[in-house]
C-alpha positions as CSV (number, residue, x, y, z in Angstrom):
1,X,0.0,0.0,0.0
2,X,2.7,2.5,1.0
3,X,4.8,1.5,-2.0
4,X,2.3,2.7,-4.6
5,X,3.5,6.4,-4.8
6,X,7.0,5.2,-5.2
7,X,6.0,2.7,-7.9
8,X,4.0,5.5,-9.6
9,X,7.1,7.7,-9.7
10,X,9.4,4.9,-11.0
11,X,7.0,4.3,-13.9
12,X,6.9,8.0,-15.0
13,X,9.4,10.0,-17.0
14,X,11.4,12.8,-15.2
15,X,9.2,15.4,-17.0
16,X,6.0,13.8,-15.7
17,X,7.4,13.5,-12.2
18,X,8.5,17.2,-12.1
19,X,5.0,18.2,-13.4
20,X,3.6,16.2,-10.5
21,X,5.8,18.0,-8.1
22,X,4.6,21.4,-9.4
23,X,1.0,20.3,-9.1
24,X,1.7,19.3,-5.5
25,X,3.3,22.7,-4.9
26,X,0.1,24.3,-6.3
27,X,-2.1,22.2,-4.0
28,X,0.0,23.0,-1.0
29,X,-0.1,26.7,-1.8
30,X,-3.9,26.5,-2.1
31,X,-4.1,24.9,1.3
32,X,-1.8,27.5,2.9
33,X,-3.5,30.5,1.2
34,X,-6.9,29.1,2.3
35,X,-5.9,29.4,6.0
36,X,-7.8,32.2,7.9
37,X,-4.4,33.5,9.2
38,X,-3.3,34.2,5.6
39,X,-6.1,36.7,5.1
40,X,-6.7,40.1,6.6
41,X,-9.4,40.3,9.2
42,X,-12.9,40.1,7.6
43,X,-11.6,39.2,4.2
44,X,-13.1,36.1,2.5
45,X,-11.7,34.6,-0.7
46,X,-13.5,32.1,-2.8
47,X,-11.9,28.7,-3.4
48,X,-11.6,29.4,-7.2
49,X,-9.8,32.7,-6.6
50,X,-7.4,30.9,-4.2
51,X,-6.7,28.3,-6.8
52,X,-6.0,31.0,-9.5
53,X,-3.8,32.9,-7.1
54,X,-1.9,29.7,-6.2
55,X,-1.2,28.8,-9.8
56,X,-0.2,32.3,-10.5
57,X,2.2,32.4,-7.6
58,X,3.8,29.0,-8.2
59,X,4.3,29.8,-11.9
60,X,5.7,33.2,-11.0
61,X,3.2,34.9,-13.2
62,X,1.5,37.6,-11.2
63,X,-1.8,37.6,-12.9
64,X,-4.4,38.2,-10.2
65,X,-8.1,38.2,-9.7
66,X,-7.8,40.1,-6.4
67,X,-5.7,42.8,-4.8
68,X,-2.9,41.1,-2.9
69,X,-2.3,44.0,-0.6
70,X,-6.0,44.2,0.5
71,X,-6.5,40.4,0.7
72,X,-3.6,38.8,2.5
73,X,-2.0,39.3,5.9
74,X,1.7,39.5,6.6
75,X,1.6,35.7,7.1
76,X,0.0,35.4,3.7
77,X,2.8,37.6,2.2
78,X,5.4,35.2,3.4
79,X,3.5,32.2,2.1
80,X,3.5,33.9,-1.3
81,X,7.2,34.7,-1.1
82,X,8.1,31.1,-0.3
83,X,5.9,29.8,-3.1
84,X,7.6,32.3,-5.5
85,X,10.9,30.7,-4.6
86,X,9.7,27.3,-5.6
87,X,8.4,28.7,-8.9
88,X,11.5,30.9,-9.6
89,X,14.4,28.8,-8.4
90,X,12.7,25.6,-9.4
91,X,11.0,22.8,-7.5
92,X,14.0,20.5,-7.8
93,X,16.5,23.1,-6.7
94,X,14.4,23.9,-3.6
95,X,13.9,20.2,-2.9
96,X,17.6,19.6,-3.2
97,X,18.2,22.4,-0.7
98,X,16.0,20.7,1.8
99,X,17.5,17.3,1.1
100,X,21.0,18.7,1.8
101,X,19.8,20.3,5.0
102,X,18.6,16.9,6.4
103,X,21.6,15.1,5.1
104,X,19.8,13.0,2.5
105,X,22.0,11.6,-0.3
106,X,21.2,12.8,-3.8
107,X,20.8,9.7,-5.9
108,X,20.6,9.0,-9.6
109,X,16.8,9.5,-9.8
110,X,17.0,12.8,-8.1
111,X,19.9,13.9,-10.4
112,X,17.8,13.0,-13.4
113,X,14.9,15.2,-12.1
114,X,17.3,18.0,-11.4
115,X,18.7,17.7,-14.9
116,X,15.3,17.9,-16.6
117,X,14.0,20.7,-14.3
118,X,17.1,22.8,-15.0
119,X,17.2,22.0,-18.7
120,X,20.7,20.4,-18.5
121,X,22.3,17.8,-20.8
122,X,24.5,15.9,-18.4
123,X,24.2,14.4,-14.9
124,X,27.6,15.5,-13.7
125,X,27.9,18.6,-11.5
126,X,24.1,19.0,-11.0
127,X,24.2,19.3,-7.2
128,X,27.0,21.9,-7.4
129,X,24.9,23.7,-10.0
130,X,21.9,23.8,-7.7
131,X,24.0,25.1,-4.8
132,X,25.3,27.8,-7.0
133,X,21.8,28.8,-8.2
134,X,20.5,28.9,-4.6
135,X,23.4,31.0,-3.4
136,X,23.3,33.6,-6.2
137,X,19.5,33.9,-6.1
138,X,19.1,34.2,-2.3
139,X,22.1,36.6,-2.1
140,X,20.6,38.7,-4.8
141,X,17.2,38.8,-3.1
142,X,18.8,39.6,0.3
143,X,20.9,42.5,-1.2
144,X,17.8,43.8,-3.1
145,X,15.7,43.6,0.1
146,X,18.2,45.7,2.1
147,X,18.6,48.3,-0.6
148,X,14.8,48.6,-1.1
149,X,14.2,48.6,2.6
150,X,16.6,51.5,3.2
151,X,15.1,53.4,0.3
152,X,11.5,52.8,1.3
153,X,12.1,54.4,4.7
154,X,11.2,57.6,3.1
155,X,7.9,56.2,1.7
156,X,6.6,54.3,4.7
157,X,6.0,55.4,8.3
158,X,7.7,52.5,10.1
159,X,10.9,50.6,9.4
160,X,9.0,47.3,9.7
161,X,6.7,48.2,6.8
162,X,9.5,49.6,4.7
163,X,11.6,46.5,5.0
164,X,8.6,44.2,4.5
165,X,7.8,46.1,1.3
166,X,11.5,45.9,0.3
167,X,11.7,42.2,0.9
168,X,8.6,41.5,-1.1
169,X,9.6,43.8,-3.9
170,X,13.1,42.1,-4.1
171,X,11.7,38.6,-4.2
172,X,9.0,39.6,-6.7
173,X,11.5,41.3,-9.0
174,X,14.2,38.6,-8.8
175,X,11.7,35.8,-9.4
176,X,10.1,37.9,-12.1
177,X,6.7,37.3,-10.4
178,X,5.1,40.7,-11.1
179,X,3.3,40.6,-7.8
180,X,3.2,43.5,-5.4
181,X,1.8,44.5,-2.0
182,X,1.6,48.2,-2.8
183,X,-1.7,47.7,-4.6
184,X,-0.4,49.7,-7.5
185,X,2.6,47.7,-8.8
186,X,5.5,50.2,-9.0
187,X,3.4,53.2,-10.0
188,X,4.1,54.9,-6.6
189,X,7.8,54.9,-7.7
190,X,7.3,56.1,-11.3
191,X,9.5,59.2,-10.5
192,X,12.1,57.3,-8.4
193,X,14.7,56.2,-10.9
194,X,16.8,54.6,-8.2
195,X,14.1,52.1,-7.3
196,X,13.4,51.5,-11.0
197,X,17.1,50.8,-11.8
198,X,17.5,48.4,-8.9
199,X,14.3,46.6,-10.0
200,X,15.5,46.4,-13.6
201,X,18.8,44.8,-12.4
202,X,16.9,42.3,-10.3
203,X,14.6,41.4,-13.2
204,X,17.6,40.9,-15.5
205,X,19.3,38.7,-12.9
206,X,16.3,36.5,-12.8
207,X,15.5,36.4,-16.5
208,X,19.0,36.2,-18.1
209,X,19.4,32.6,-17.1
210,X,21.3,31.0,-14.2
211,X,24.1,29.5,-16.4
212,X,24.9,33.0,-17.7
213,X,25.2,34.3,-14.1
214,X,27.4,31.4,-13.1
215,X,29.7,32.0,-16.0
216,X,29.9,35.7,-15.2
217,X,30.7,34.8,-11.6
218,X,33.5,32.5,-12.8
219,X,34.8,35.2,-15.0
220,X,34.9,37.8,-12.3
221,X,36.3,35.5,-9.6
222,X,39.4,34.3,-11.7
223,X,42.7,34.3,-9.8
224,X,45.8,36.1,-10.9
225,X,47.2,33.1,-12.7
226,X,44.0,32.8,-14.8
227,X,43.9,36.4,-15.8
228,X,46.5,35.9,-18.5
229,X,44.4,33.1,-20.0
230,X,41.5,34.0,-22.2
231,X,38.1,33.2,-20.7
232,X,35.8,31.3,-23.0
233,X,32.1,31.9,-22.5
234,X,29.8,29.1,-23.7
235,X,27.8,29.4,-26.9
236,X,24.6,29.4,-24.7
237,X,25.8,32.4,-22.7
238,X,26.8,34.4,-25.9
239,X,23.5,33.7,-27.7
240,X,21.4,34.3,-24.6
241,X,23.1,37.6,-23.6
242,X,23.1,39.0,-27.2
243,X,19.5,38.1,-27.7
244,X,18.3,39.3,-24.3
245,X,20.0,42.7,-24.4
246,X,19.4,43.2,-28.1
247,X,15.7,42.7,-27.6
248,X,15.8,45.0,-24.5
249,X,17.5,47.8,-26.5
250,X,15.2,47.4,-29.5
251,X,12.1,47.3,-27.3
252,X,13.1,50.5,-25.5
253,X,13.6,52.3,-28.9
254,X,10.4,51.1,-30.4
255,X,8.3,52.0,-27.3
256,X,9.9,55.5,-27.4
257,X,8.9,55.9,-31.0
258,X,5.4,54.4,-30.7
259,X,4.5,56.6,-27.6
260,X,6.4,59.8,-28.5
261,X,3.2,61.5,-29.6
262,X,0.8,59.7,-27.2
263,X,1.7,58.6,-23.7
264,X,5.0,60.4,-23.7
265,X,3.7,63.6,-25.2
266,X,4.7,66.5,-22.9
267,X,7.1,64.4,-20.8
268,X,10.8,65.1,-20.3
269,X,13.4,63.0,-22.1
270,X,14.4,61.1,-18.9
271,X,10.7,60.4,-18.0
272,X,10.1,59.0,-21.4
273,X,13.3,57.0,-21.4
274,X,12.7,55.4,-18.0
275,X,9.1,54.6,-18.9
276,X,10.2,52.9,-22.1
277,X,13.2,51.2,-20.6
278,X,11.3,49.8,-17.6
279,X,8.5,48.6,-19.8
280,X,10.8,46.9,-22.3
281,X,12.5,45.1,-19.3
282,X,9.3,44.1,-17.5
283,X,7.6,42.6,-20.6
284,X,10.2,40.0,-20.8
285,X,8.9,38.1,-17.8
286,X,8.5,40.4,-14.8
287,X,5.0,42.0,-15.0
288,X,5.8,44.9,-12.7
289,X,4.9,48.3,-14.2
290,X,5.4,52.0,-13.6
291,X,2.6,53.1,-16.0
292,X,-1.0,52.4,-16.8
293,X,-0.7,50.2,-19.9
294,X,-4.4,50.7,-20.8
295,X,-3.4,54.1,-22.2
296,X,-0.8,52.7,-24.5
297,X,-1.2,52.6,-28.2
298,X,-2.0,49.5,-30.2
299,X,1.5,49.1,-31.7
300,X,3.0,49.2,-28.2
301,X,0.6,46.6,-26.8
302,X,1.3,44.3,-29.7
303,X,5.0,44.7,-29.2
304,X,4.5,43.8,-25.5
305,X,2.6,40.7,-26.6
306,X,5.5,39.6,-28.8
307,X,8.1,40.2,-26.0
308,X,6.0,38.3,-23.5
309,X,5.6,35.5,-26.0
310,X,9.4,35.2,-26.3
311,X,9.8,35.5,-22.5
312,X,13.0,35.0,-20.5
313,X,16.0,32.7,-21.1
314,X,16.2,28.9,-20.5
315,X,17.0,27.8,-17.0
316,X,15.8,31.2,-15.6
317,X,12.7,32.3,-13.8
318,X,11.0,33.4,-17.0
319,X,8.4,31.7,-19.2
320,X,7.6,32.0,-22.9
321,X,9.4,30.2,-25.7
322,X,12.7,31.5,-24.3
323,X,15.3,33.8,-25.9
324,X,17.5,31.1,-27.3
325,X,14.5,29.5,-29.1
326,X,13.8,32.8,-30.7
327,X,17.4,33.3,-31.6
328,X,17.7,29.8,-33.2
329,X,14.5,30.4,-35.2
330,X,16.0,33.6,-36.6
331,X,19.3,31.9,-37.4
332,X,17.5,29.1,-39.1
333,X,15.6,31.6,-41.3
334,X,18.8,33.5,-42.1
335,X,20.8,30.4,-43.1
336,X,17.9,28.8,-45.0
337,X,17.3,32.0,-47.0
338,X,21.0,31.9,-48.0
339,X,20.7,28.2,-49.1
340,X,22.8,26.9,-46.2
341,X,22.2,23.7,-44.4
342,X,24.8,24.2,-41.7
343,X,23.8,26.7,-39.0
344,X,26.9,28.5,-37.7
345,X,27.2,31.3,-35.1
346,X,30.2,32.5,-33.1
347,X,32.5,30.1,-35.0
348,X,30.4,27.2,-33.8
349,X,27.9,24.9,-35.6
350,X,24.5,24.5,-34.0
351,X,23.1,21.0,-33.5
352,X,20.3,20.1,-35.9
353,X,18.3,18.7,-33.0
354,X,18.3,22.1,-31.3
355,X,17.1,23.8,-34.4
356,X,14.2,21.2,-34.8
357,X,13.3,21.6,-31.1
358,X,13.2,25.4,-31.3
359,X,10.9,25.2,-34.3
360,X,8.7,22.6,-32.6
361,X,8.5,24.7,-29.4
362,X,7.6,27.8,-31.4
363,X,4.9,26.1,-33.5
364,X,3.3,24.5,-30.4
365,X,3.4,27.9,-28.6
366,X,1.8,29.7,-31.5
367,X,-1.0,27.1,-31.9
368,X,-1.6,27.0,-28.1
369,X,-1.8,30.7,-27.7
370,X,-3.9,31.2,-30.9
371,X,-6.4,28.5,-29.7
372,X,-6.5,30.1,-26.3
373,X,-7.3,33.6,-27.8
374,X,-10.1,32.1,-29.9
375,X,-11.6,30.2,-27.0
376,X,-11.6,33.2,-24.7
377,X,-12.9,35.4,-27.4
378,X,-15.9,33.1,-27.8
379,X,-16.6,32.8,-24.1
380,X,-15.9,36.4,-23.2
381,X,-17.1,38.4,-26.2
382,X,-17.5,41.6,-24.2
383,X,-13.7,42.1,-24.0
384,X,-11.6,43.6,-26.8
385,X,-9.4,41.3,-28.8
386,X,-6.2,43.2,-28.0
387,X,-6.8,42.8,-24.3
388,X,-7.4,39.1,-24.6
389,X,-4.2,38.6,-26.7
390,X,-2.2,40.5,-24.1
391,X,-3.8,38.4,-21.3
392,X,-2.9,35.1,-23.1
393,X,0.7,36.1,-23.9
394,X,1.1,37.4,-20.3
395,X,-0.1,34.0,-18.9
396,X,2.0,32.0,-21.3
397,X,5.1,34.1,-20.7
398,X,4.5,34.0,-16.9
399,X,4.6,37.8,-17.0
400,X,1.5,39.1,-15.2
401,X,0.8,42.3,-17.1
402,X,-2.9,42.9,-17.7
403,X,-5.2,45.6,-18.9
404,X,-7.3,44.8,-15.9
405,X,-9.7,42.3,-17.4
406,X,-8.5,39.3,-15.4
407,X,-11.0,39.5,-12.5
408,X,-13.9,39.9,-15.0
409,X,-13.1,36.9,-17.1
410,X,-15.3,33.8,-17.0
411,X,-14.3,30.7,-15.1
412,X,-13.6,29.0,-18.4
413,X,-11.3,31.8,-19.5
414,X,-9.5,31.7,-16.1
415,X,-9.0,28.0,-16.4
416,X,-7.3,28.5,-19.8
417,X,-5.0,31.2,-18.3
418,X,-4.1,28.8,-15.4
419,X,-3.2,26.1,-17.9
420,X,-1.1,28.5,-19.9
421,X,0.7,29.8,-16.7
422,X,1.4,26.2,-15.6
423,X,2.8,25.2,-19.0
424,X,4.8,28.4,-19.2
425,X,6.4,27.5,-15.9
426,X,7.3,23.9,-16.5
427,X,8.5,24.8,-20.0
428,X,7.3,23.7,-23.4
429,X,10.2,21.2,-23.7
430,X,8.9,19.3,-20.6
431,X,5.4,19.7,-21.9
432,X,6.4,18.1,-25.2
433,X,8.0,15.2,-23.4
434,X,4.9,14.7,-21.3
435,X,2.5,14.5,-24.3
436,X,5.1,12.7,-26.5
437,X,5.9,9.9,-24.1
438,X,9.2,8.0,-24.2
439,X,11.3,8.1,-27.3
440,X,11.6,5.0,-29.3
441,X,14.0,4.2,-32.1
442,X,12.3,3.4,-35.4
443,X,12.7,-0.3,-36.4
444,X,12.4,0.5,-40.1
445,X,12.2,3.5,-42.5
446,X,9.9,4.2,-45.4
447,X,11.1,5.4,-48.8
448,X,11.5,9.1,-49.0
449,X,9.3,11.4,-51.2
450,X,9.4,15.2,-51.6
451,X,6.4,17.5,-50.8
452,X,5.8,20.9,-52.3
453,X,5.8,23.7,-49.7
454,X,5.8,27.5,-49.6
């Protein structure tokens, strides 16, 4: 009787087991957020709203059907912050942390789960990788909390409230959760460029990808003997960084152009720049905002949808198809248009399997988001199409930006958003492995025939 769960786990693929762990994290969050102590006095929350909030928190999305600051107590805030860690750092990384605390040996099965959850290719060095991820994430959050807390002393009457706000803001920004306990996101700090810059740095730390941060750490911590030797960054780090910061710069420029005669009309150059820069950063996966996006023009909203669809980098806190997937798609188109069948970048040749996987992930994401938009448009016809598209891309990219229609959506539409948030968190690669089952080698091959395309 007691061996059944273990037998169930042994019969499932690592991707399916990890999905089960995330479902368990959601159920546990529902249970904890349903406790009366998690709510402010006199506040009652429906079970469905609690479920939606739990999925949003564990997936680090931030879409909400209620005002967090008006609903949950300080105890509830800490439950949310702990759940954000499981969603941001990863369920297996957090599990490994607790296993190490109690002295449990990390076996082969656990290492396979860590490998899949962190999108790695080899079993070696996984425990060290998890330790490094935990250290750099928790240290970043701690430093951010202290900086925010000290800064918020001028905004809040007591140091307790200032540092509570600072801790929550740091965790939310680093995990790219997009949640806040101000009740207005970061709009109260729309003129405080220091708070915005710190938030931007924390968002980038969370979304750029843990492997990139670890390589940067190794580069900066070289000893004197290694300084004479050239440091080689991995191809992943080069592609990720170039794509991430390239999209960030392009997004800032385009938002400035699109809103120059609309939202930014009459503003100073630095006000316009920080609005655009922050919005280009937050649309990648964070969801925090310093402006009312309902007043933005249609081109800006569509650009935000594209950026949320792309999302953060692999092995980061972000969702979406991921930056490297987008980069590999662009490289494939470029080389295919030039008649090349070898895909080269930075004096390295890309593996054909990675190209195929990126195309499969993108096609699945497009179909999934398109069907979701159609389904919600049918069930909630009173809402504008642009608002629905933004809501869907926000859920899939685990961003959390919204035009404010989330609480007014039907239960059917909210269920679709919850599914998108969950898939966005576990990643489309894991989702493909779940629906595809175990790989099996073909015992024979058919004769080949060409098909007209294009």
